[in-house]
C-alpha positions as CSV (number, residue, x, y, z in Angstrom):
1,M,59.4,166.9,97.4
2,R,59.9,170.4,96.0
3,L,57.6,173.1,97.2
4,F,56.6,176.4,95.6
5,P,54.8,179.6,96.7
6,F,51.0,179.4,96.4
7,S,51.1,182.6,94.4
8,R,53.6,181.1,91.9
9,N,53.3,182.9,88.5
10,D,55.5,181.4,85.8
11,T,54.9,184.4,83.5
12,E,56.8,186.9,85.7
13,R,60.5,186.2,85.6
14,F,62.8,188.1,87.9
15,T,66.6,188.2,88.3
16,K,68.5,190.0,90.9
17,A,72.2,190.1,91.7
18,L,73.1,189.4,95.3
19,S,75.0,192.0,97.3
20,I,78.8,192.5,97.4
21,L,78.9,190.9,100.8
22,D,76.7,188.0,99.8
23,G,79.2,187.1,97.1
24,S,82.1,187.1,99.6
25,V,80.6,184.2,101.6
26,Q,80.3,181.6,98.9
27,R,82.8,179.3,100.5
28,Y,81.1,179.4,103.9
29,S,79.1,176.5,105.1
30,A,75.3,176.7,104.7
31,T,73.3,178.8,107.3
32,S,71.3,176.2,109.2
33,A,69.6,175.4,112.4
34,T,67.2,172.8,113.9
35,W,64.3,173.7,116.2
36,F,63.3,170.7,118.5
37,F,59.8,170.8,120.1
38,D,58.3,168.4,122.6
39,A,55.0,166.7,121.4
40,P,52.8,169.5,120.2
41,Q,49.4,170.1,121.6
42,P,47.4,169.7,119.4
43,Q,49.5,167.2,117.5
44,A,51.2,168.8,114.5
45,T,51.2,167.1,111.1
46,L,53.8,167.3,108.5
47,P,51.3,168.2,105.7
48,T,50.2,171.3,107.7
49,L,53.8,172.4,108.0
50,S,54.3,172.0,104.2
51,I,51.2,174.1,103.6
52,S,52.4,176.9,105.9
53,L,55.8,176.7,104.3
54,R,54.3,177.3,100.9
55,K,52.4,180.3,102.4
56,V,55.6,181.8,103.7
57,L,57.2,181.3,100.3
58,D,54.7,183.8,99.0
59,V,56.7,186.3,101.1
60,Y,60.0,184.8,100.0
61,P,59.4,183.7,96.4
62,Q,63.0,184.2,95.4
63,W,64.2,181.3,97.6
64,A,62.2,178.9,95.5
65,G,64.2,180.1,92.5
66,S,67.6,179.4,91.0
67,L,70.9,180.6,92.6
68,H,73.4,180.9,89.8
69,M,76.4,182.9,88.5
70,P,76.0,185.9,86.2
71,N,74.3,185.3,82.8
72,S,73.9,188.2,80.5
73,K,70.9,186.6,78.9
74,V,68.9,186.8,82.1
75,A,70.1,190.1,83.6
76,P,71.3,192.3,80.8
77,D,70.3,195.5,82.6
78,S,72.0,194.8,85.9
79,A,74.6,197.2,87.2
80,P,78.1,196.6,85.7
81,H,79.6,195.6,89.1
82,T,77.1,192.7,89.5
83,Q,78.1,191.2,86.1
84,R,81.7,190.7,87.1
85,F,83.2,187.2,87.5
86,N,81.5,184.9,90.1
87,R,78.9,187.3,91.4
88,P,75.9,185.2,92.4
89,Q,72.4,186.0,91.2
90,L,68.9,184.7,91.9
91,T,66.3,184.0,89.2
92,W,62.7,183.2,90.0
93,G,59.3,183.1,88.4
94,S,60.3,180.6,85.8
95,P,58.7,177.2,85.1
96,N,62.2,175.8,85.7
97,D,62.5,177.1,89.2
98,P,64.0,174.3,91.4
99,G,61.7,175.1,94.4
100,V,62.4,174.4,98.0
101,E,63.3,170.9,99.0
102,F,60.9,169.6,101.8
103,I,61.8,166.4,103.5
104,E,59.5,164.4,105.7
105,A,61.3,162.0,108.1
106,H,60.7,159.9,111.2
107,S,63.1,158.9,114.0
108,P,62.5,155.9,116.3
109,L,64.3,157.9,119.1
110,N,62.8,160.1,121.8
111,L,63.5,163.8,122.2
112,S,64.2,163.1,125.9
113,L,67.7,162.4,124.7
114,L,68.1,166.2,124.6
115,P,68.1,168.1,128.0
116,S,65.6,170.9,128.2
117,P,66.7,174.5,128.5
118,A,66.0,174.4,132.3
119,E,68.0,171.1,132.6
120,R,71.0,172.6,130.7
121,A,70.9,175.7,132.9
122,K,70.9,173.7,136.2
123,V,71.9,170.1,135.7
124,H,73.7,169.7,132.3
125,R,75.6,172.9,132.4
126,V,78.4,171.2,130.5
127,W,76.8,168.9,127.9
128,D,78.2,166.6,125.3
129,A,76.1,167.7,122.2
130,S,77.4,165.0,119.9
131,V,74.1,163.2,120.2
132,V,72.4,165.9,118.1
133,A,74.1,164.7,114.9
134,S,72.8,161.1,115.5
135,L,69.2,162.4,115.4
136,G,69.5,162.9,111.6
137,T,67.4,166.0,111.5
138,L,68.9,167.4,108.3
139,S,69.8,165.4,105.2
140,D,73.0,166.0,103.3
141,T,71.1,165.6,100.0
142,P,70.2,167.3,97.8
143,K,73.2,169.6,97.7
144,L,72.5,173.3,97.6
145,A,73.0,175.4,94.5
146,L,76.5,176.7,94.1
147,H,77.8,174.3,96.9
148,D,80.9,174.0,94.7
149,Q,80.6,177.6,93.4
150,V,79.6,176.2,90.0
151,S,76.7,173.8,90.0
152,S,73.2,175.3,90.0
153,E,71.0,173.5,87.5
154,G,68.0,172.0,89.3
155,L,69.5,172.4,92.7
156,P,67.5,174.2,95.5
157,C,68.9,177.1,97.5
158,M,66.9,176.0,100.5
159,V,66.3,172.6,102.2
160,V,63.8,172.1,105.0
161,Q,63.3,168.9,106.9
162,A,60.5,168.0,109.4
163,T,61.2,165.0,111.6
164,T,58.8,163.3,113.9
165,F,60.0,161.3,116.9
166,A,58.7,158.3,118.8
167,D,57.5,160.3,121.7
168,G,55.6,162.7,119.4
169,G,58.3,165.4,119.4
170,I,59.1,167.2,116.2
171,A,62.2,168.8,114.7
172,I,62.2,171.5,112.1
173,A,65.5,172.1,110.3
174,V,66.2,174.8,107.8
175,K,69.3,175.1,105.6
176,L,70.0,178.0,103.2
177,A,72.9,178.8,101.0
178,H,75.0,181.3,102.9
179,P,75.0,184.0,100.2
180,L,71.2,184.2,100.7
181,A,71.1,184.3,104.5
182,D,73.1,185.0,107.6
183,A,71.7,183.9,111.0
184,H,69.7,187.1,111.3
185,T,67.9,186.4,108.0
186,L,67.4,182.7,108.9
187,L,65.7,183.7,112.2
188,T,63.6,186.3,110.4
189,F,62.4,183.6,108.0
190,V,61.6,181.0,110.6
191,H,59.8,183.5,112.8
192,D,57.7,184.5,109.8
193,W,57.0,180.9,108.9
194,A,55.9,180.1,112.5
195,S,53.7,183.2,112.6
196,I,51.9,182.2,109.4
197,H,51.6,178.6,110.7
198,R,49.7,180.1,113.7
199,G,47.3,181.8,111.3
200,L,48.6,185.3,111.6
201,P,48.8,187.6,108.6
202,A,51.8,187.3,106.3
203,P,54.4,190.1,106.8
204,S,56.1,192.0,104.0
205,R,59.7,191.4,103.4
206,E,61.6,193.3,100.7
207,F,64.3,191.5,98.9
208,A,66.7,194.4,98.0
209,P,70.4,193.4,98.0
210,E,71.1,196.5,96.0
211,L,70.5,198.6,99.1
212,L,73.8,197.4,100.5
213,D,75.8,198.0,97.3
214,Q,74.5,201.5,97.3
215,L,76.5,202.1,100.5
216,A,79.8,201.4,98.9
217,E,82.0,204.4,98.7
218,G,82.7,205.9,95.2
219,N,81.5,204.7,91.8
220,I,81.8,200.9,91.9
221,D,80.5,200.6,88.3
222,A,83.5,202.5,86.9
223,S,86.0,200.4,84.9
224,A,88.7,200.7,87.6
225,P,88.7,201.2,91.4
226,N,89.4,204.6,93.0
227,P,93.0,204.5,94.2
228,E,92.4,206.8,97.2
229,I,89.5,204.6,98.4
230,I,91.5,201.5,97.9
231,A,94.4,202.9,99.9
232,R,92.1,203.6,102.9
233,S,90.4,200.2,102.5
234,I,93.7,198.3,102.7
235,D,94.4,200.1,106.0
236,V,91.3,198.5,107.6
237,P,92.5,195.4,109.5
238,L,91.5,192.1,107.9
239,H,93.3,188.8,107.5
240,R,92.7,188.8,103.7
241,F,93.9,185.2,103.3
242,D,94.2,184.3,99.6
243,W,92.8,180.9,98.4
244,W,94.7,181.3,95.1
245,A,98.0,181.6,96.9
246,S,97.4,178.7,99.2
247,A,98.7,175.6,97.3
248,T,101.6,175.5,99.8
249,P,103.4,172.3,100.9
250,D,101.2,172.2,104.0
251,C,97.9,172.4,102.1
252,P,95.9,169.1,102.6
253,P,95.8,167.3,99.2
254,Y,92.0,167.2,99.1
255,M,91.9,171.0,99.5
256,L,94.3,171.7,96.6
257,P,91.4,172.0,94.0
258,Q,90.0,174.9,96.1
259,T,93.3,176.8,95.6
260,M,93.2,176.6,91.9
261,I,92.4,179.7,89.8
262,P,89.0,179.2,88.2
263,P,89.5,178.0,84.5
264,P,87.9,181.1,83.0
265,L,90.6,183.3,84.6
266,A,93.5,180.9,84.3
267,T,94.6,182.3,80.9
268,Y,95.2,185.8,82.3
269,S,98.8,186.5,83.0
270,D,98.3,189.7,85.1
271,L,96.3,188.3,88.0
272,P,97.8,189.4,91.3
273,V,97.8,185.9,92.7
274,K,101.0,186.3,94.7
275,L,99.9,189.4,96.4
276,G,97.7,187.6,98.9
277,R,98.6,185.8,102.1
278,P,98.5,182.0,101.9
279,L,96.1,180.2,104.3
280,P,98.2,179.0,107.3
281,W,97.4,175.3,106.9
282,K,100.2,174.2,109.2
283,S,98.4,175.6,112.2
284,W,95.2,173.6,111.5
285,D,95.2,169.8,111.8
286,I,92.0,169.3,109.7
287,M,92.0,165.5,110.2
288,S,92.0,165.6,114.1
289,P,88.7,164.5,115.7
290,V,86.6,167.4,117.0
291,Q,84.2,167.3,119.9
292,Y,81.0,169.4,120.3
293,Y,80.0,170.6,123.8
294,I,77.4,173.2,124.9
295,I,78.3,175.1,128.0
296,H,75.8,177.2,130.0
297,F,77.1,180.4,131.6
298,S,74.6,181.8,134.1
299,Y,73.6,185.3,134.7
300,S,75.7,185.6,137.8
301,E,78.7,184.2,136.0
302,I,78.4,186.7,133.1
303,M,78.0,189.6,135.6
304,N,81.1,188.3,137.6
305,I,83.1,187.9,134.4
306,W,82.2,191.5,133.4
307,K,83.1,192.8,136.9
308,A,86.4,191.0,136.7
309,A,87.2,192.6,133.4
310,V,86.4,196.2,134.3
311,P,89.2,196.6,137.0
312,A,91.7,195.1,134.6
313,L,91.1,197.9,132.2
314,S,91.9,201.6,132.1
315,D,89.4,204.0,133.6
316,A,88.4,205.2,130.1
317,A,87.7,201.7,128.7
318,K,84.1,200.8,128.3
319,I,83.2,197.2,127.6
320,S,80.0,195.2,127.2
321,K,79.0,192.0,128.9
322,L,79.6,190.3,125.5
323,D,83.1,191.7,125.3
324,A,83.9,190.3,128.7
325,L,82.3,186.9,127.9
326,L,84.3,186.7,124.6
327,A,87.5,187.5,126.5
328,H,86.8,184.7,129.0
329,I,86.0,182.2,126.3
330,W,89.1,183.1,124.3
331,T,91.3,182.8,127.5
332,L,89.9,179.3,128.2
333,I,90.7,178.2,124.6
334,I,94.2,179.6,124.7
335,R,94.9,177.8,128.0
336,A,93.4,174.6,126.6
337,R,95.7,174.8,123.5
338,N,98.7,175.2,125.8
339,L,99.6,178.6,124.4
340,S,99.5,180.7,127.6
341,L,103.3,181.1,127.6
342,D,103.6,181.5,123.8
343,D,104.4,185.0,122.6
344,S,103.3,184.4,119.0
345,V,100.1,186.0,117.7
346,V,96.8,184.3,118.0
347,N,93.5,185.5,116.6
348,L,89.9,185.8,117.7
349,D,88.0,186.1,114.4
350,V,84.7,187.8,115.4
351,T,81.7,187.7,113.1
352,I,79.9,191.1,113.1
353,G,76.7,192.0,111.4
354,L,76.7,195.2,109.4
355,R,73.0,196.2,109.2
356,Q,73.4,198.7,112.0
357,R,77.0,199.7,111.2
358,L,76.5,201.1,107.8
359,S,75.2,204.6,107.2
360,P,72.3,204.9,106.5
361,R,71.5,201.8,108.4
362,L,70.1,198.9,106.5
363,P,66.5,197.8,107.3
364,T,66.2,195.7,110.4
365,H,64.9,192.8,108.3
366,F,67.3,193.2,105.4
367,L,67.6,189.9,103.7
368,G,71.0,188.5,102.8
369,S,74.4,187.9,104.5
370,P,75.7,191.4,105.4
371,L,78.5,190.2,107.7
372,L,82.2,190.4,108.1
373,N,84.9,188.4,110.0
374,I,87.1,190.9,111.9
375,P,90.4,190.0,113.6
376,V,91.3,190.6,117.2
377,S,95.0,189.7,117.3
378,Q,97.5,189.7,120.1
379,P,100.3,187.5,121.5
380,A,98.8,184.3,123.1
381,S,100.6,185.1,126.4
382,Q,98.7,188.3,126.7
383,V,95.2,186.9,126.2
384,S,93.2,187.4,129.4
385,I,90.1,188.9,130.8
386,A,91.6,192.3,129.9
387,S,91.4,191.3,126.2
388,A,87.8,192.5,126.5
389,A,89.2,196.0,125.8
390,D,91.0,194.9,122.7
391,I,87.8,193.2,121.4
392,R,85.9,196.4,122.0
393,T,88.6,198.6,120.3
394,S,88.8,196.2,117.3
395,M,85.0,196.2,116.8
396,A,84.9,200.0,116.9
397,L,87.2,200.3,113.8
398,Y,84.5,199.0,111.5
399,N,82.4,202.1,111.2
400,S,80.4,203.3,108.2
401,S,83.5,205.1,106.7
402,A,85.7,202.0,106.9
403,L,83.0,199.7,105.7
404,G,82.1,202.0,102.7
405,A,85.8,201.8,101.6
406,L,85.9,198.0,102.1
407,L,82.8,197.6,100.0
408,H,84.5,199.5,97.2
409,E,87.5,197.2,97.4
410,M,85.4,194.1,97.5
411,A,83.3,195.3,94.5
412,Y,86.5,195.1,92.4
413,E,87.8,191.8,93.7
414,I,88.6,189.5,90.7
415,D,86.6,186.8,92.4
416,P,84.6,187.7,95.6
417,S,85.2,184.2,97.1
418,R,89.0,184.4,96.6
419,R,89.6,186.0,100.0
420,W,88.9,184.5,103.5
421,N,89.0,186.9,106.5
422,A,89.2,184.1,109.1
423,F,90.7,180.7,109.7
424,L,90.5,177.8,112.1
425,G,92.9,175.6,114.1
426,E,95.4,176.3,116.8
427,R,95.9,180.0,116.3
428,H,92.4,181.1,115.3
429,T,89.0,181.0,116.9
430,I,85.9,181.9,114.9
431,V,83.1,183.2,117.1
432,T,79.6,184.1,116.0
433,S,76.7,185.4,118.1
434,W,73.1,184.6,117.5
435,L,71.9,186.8,120.4
436,E,68.6,188.6,120.2
437,T,68.8,191.8,118.3
438,W,65.2,192.8,118.7
439,T,62.6,191.9,121.3
440,G,60.7,188.6,120.8
441,M,62.9,187.4,117.8
442,A,65.5,185.3,119.5
443,A,66.0,181.7,118.4
444,Y,64.0,180.3,121.4
445,D,61.1,182.7,120.7
446,V,60.1,180.8,117.6
447,D,56.4,179.8,118.1
448,F,54.7,177.4,115.7
449,G,51.7,177.2,118.1
450,F,52.8,173.8,119.5
451,G,52.1,174.8,123.1
452,S,55.6,175.3,124.2
453,K,58.9,176.9,123.4
454,P,61.6,174.9,121.7
455,R,63.2,172.2,123.8
456,M,66.5,173.0,122.0
457,V,67.8,175.0,119.1
458,D,70.9,173.6,117.5
459,P,72.8,176.0,115.2
460,L,74.3,173.2,113.1
461,M,77.7,174.9,113.0
462,P,80.4,173.1,111.1
463,E,82.3,170.7,113.4
464,T,85.7,172.2,112.9
465,D,88.4,173.0,115.4
466,G,87.9,176.5,116.8
467,C,84.3,177.3,115.9
468,V,82.3,178.9,118.7
469,Q,78.7,180.1,118.7
470,I,76.8,182.1,121.4
471,M,73.0,181.9,121.8
472,E,70.4,182.7,124.5
473,S,69.9,179.7,126.8
474,G,66.2,179.3,126.2
475,S,65.6,178.9,129.9
476,E,62.9,180.8,131.7
477,S,65.4,181.2,134.6
478,D,68.5,179.6,135.9
479,G,67.5,180.3,139.5
480,T,69.5,183.5,139.9
481,P,67.6,186.4,141.4
482,L,67.6,189.3,138.9
483,P,67.9,192.9,139.9
484,D,65.2,194.1,137.5
485,T,62.8,192.8,134.9
486,S,64.7,194.1,131.9
487,S,65.1,191.7,128.9
488,N,68.9,191.7,128.6
489,W,70.2,188.7,126.6
490,Y,72.1,187.4,129.6
491,N,69.3,187.5,132.1
492,T,68.7,183.7,131.9
493,G,72.3,182.9,131.0
494,V,73.7,181.9,127.6
495,S,74.5,178.7,125.8
496,V,78.0,178.6,124.2
497,S,78.6,175.9,121.6
498,F,82.3,174.9,121.4
499,H,83.8,172.8,118.6
500,L,87.3,172.0,119.5
501,R,89.9,169.3,118.9
502,E,89.4,166.4,121.3
503,D,92.5,166.9,123.4
504,V,91.9,170.7,123.6
505,M,88.3,170.1,124.6
506,A,89.4,167.7,127.4
507,R,91.7,170.3,128.8
508,L,89.1,173.1,128.6
509,L,86.5,171.0,130.4
510,N,89.0,170.1,133.2
511,D,90.3,173.7,133.6
512,P,89.3,175.2,137.0
513,W,89.1,178.6,135.2
514,L,86.1,177.4,133.3
515,R,84.0,178.1,136.4
516,K,86.3,180.6,137.9
517,H,83.5,183.2,138.0
518,D,80.7,180.9,139.1
519,L,80.3,182.7,142.5
520,P,77.4,184.3,144.3
521,N,77.0,188.0,143.4
């Protein structure tokens, strides 16, 4: 069924263009996650969830609207840069709004198939998570608007599924088109929904993608880009793979349509198609089976990993616990891919959020997908715990000045989805972190009033070779005595989701280095 805000008013029609960065993630998979809860006390009903969903849509009415490409008839007064080719927009407040798809489902299975956070921290520290897909908690239909960068008529931009289980458990899954939401926005929405479901007052959430565009350097509404800004932007390290230049002999046949120049642009003879780098298809065996495992790293492990990284660096180097953990994960994957003696370059493509990196900073609850994939690149033979310093150095390059120039460049891109700043397969690893960014708003803090925290939160990452996601463990404690009561993200350990080719996963799980740092402090 399709749901709409309670305060729906079909006489006030609004259209807003999404931000420059929102337009750049059109090819990304949907932003999704499933929250699994043991049998609620008192028992939850799906109708009550649909009612609270409608209430939270009063705060997010635009997500019940239509996600589409520019149309001068609906947004004639928009800034010129938002009217360029393939810049997505949202229209809501119309009788033709598609609404949010709400699916009610039941599974004959029990949630006991999923280990609890405490069990994953102590017993199932390496857990085959393939069972999650068999639970069927999120339907593939209907498709989301612009799933193919074209179709939008009648298609929702959000799908929600509530599934009950034989033992009374319940799963709540949310899927949003990526141009509308990164993980931070998804978590904000689900926390708001849960809060309203508990009867708390509705928060206020401004939908203002234009705030990000205002932080682009120079005048992005001019007819041509500023050459000086473009020169500085091009110096900022990014992969900048070009879809339109990627119909190479190694391109999988079924991906060839993705490499075609869109028909409205195909008649232009001056498109700089050959200036971009082709996607390195040869390094990614797309058809190889991929396995999904969740590995728990304890507090003591993370501390030991960090302590091992510090002596390997220069005295001036400062690294975070996350830098060290990323270096350890990357090292494990390089070893599992049998690349430790290879002097060719490999890449850790780190997803960074830009809310706090831009100046002035974007609001904490800024809605959208303000993220970027940045490269950490070095010869495979050099990847080690010391790579933590390279990770920190790379991240530091993306300051407000560099990002302002990048936004200027991206505002003038012929098609914002033409470029891809990451890749997968043997020489790339994409890593994204869903770690808590402000107190009480982690994935495992979601509270619908069911009487307990989630049994599991699954990020529903695409099962592709080289996709890694990091999240709090959800455990109250993994049994490690803590030195203080601070709320560091690593205090109860973390869950790391690995999607790797089957043979690579087998070698990683059998590598003695996996638990190399699992020692008493």
